[in-house]
N, C-alpha and C positions, 0 to 999 in steps of 0.2 A: 426786646426789640428784634433781635436776630431770629428768635424762634417764631415771632409773628410773621416775618417775611418768609421763613422756611415753611410754615403752615400754609401760607398763601400760595406758594409755588407748588407744593406737593399735594396738599389736600383741597386747595381752592377755597379756604375759609380763613379769615383773619379776625382777630379781636378788634373791636372798634376803638379808635383813638378816643380818649376821654373828651367829652363835649361834642364829638362829631355826630353821635346819634341824636342829640337834642337839636342840632342844626338841621339834621335830616327831617326830623318831625316838624320843625318850624317851616322848612321849605315846603313840605307836603301840605301844611295848613294854608300857607300863603298861595301856593299854586293850585290848591284844591284838585290835586291830581288823584284820579281814581286808582291808578296803578301803585300808589304808595301803600306799602304794607308795613306792619309792625316789624321792627328789627328783632331778630332772635337775640337773646341775651348772650349765648356763648360766642357768637361770631357772625360775621358778614360773609355770605357765600357768593361766589362768582356767578352761580346759576340764578340766584334769586335777585341780587342787587349788583349788577356788573359796574354801574357808574360809581356807586358808593364804594365798592371794592377797590377800584382804580384810584379814587380820591384818597382812600385810606392808605393805600400803598404809597401814593405820591407824597403824603404827609410824613410817612415813616422813613422813606428811603433817604432824603437829604441829611437828616441828623445822623442816621446810621453811617452814611458815607463819610461825613465829617469826623465822626468818632473813630471809624476805622483808619482814616488818614492820620489822625492824631496819635493813635496807638502805633501805627507803622513808623511815623516820624520819631516818636520817643524810643522805640526799639532800635531804630537805625542809629540814633544818636548814642544810645547806650552801648551798642555794638562797636561803634567807632571809638568811643572812650575806652572800652575794654581792650580793643586792639592796640591802641596807643599805650595803655598801661602795660600790656604784655610785652610790647616791643621795648619799652623802657626797662622793664625788669630783666629782659634777656640779654641786654648789653652789659659788658664788663664795666665795673666802676671806673670813673675817671680818676686818673692818677694825678693828684694835686700836690704831691710831696715836692719840696724844694730840694734840689740835688746840688751838692757841692761839686765843683769842677775837679776833674782828676788831674789836670795839668798844674803842677806846682814846681 
């Protein structure tokens, strides 16, 4: 998913989302648009299909953003837990021995 967005930004070509190319063909048949061309199998280029390119990125970006947020949240929680464990390990042990009084 990340590599698809990277290819889109750097090379201007993205792999089509599964099912999106069939929707595009259905739209072309219903609209009877003369400008509709066959989609290339390796990817959708910005120069040939700019609308489909943007739609493809719009479908890919929200799940990728959510996934990145979940990964960041889990790493942040793990880091906080590790910091608390390290803090607990660095403290001296609590002295729980019962002492007898020295005054007799």
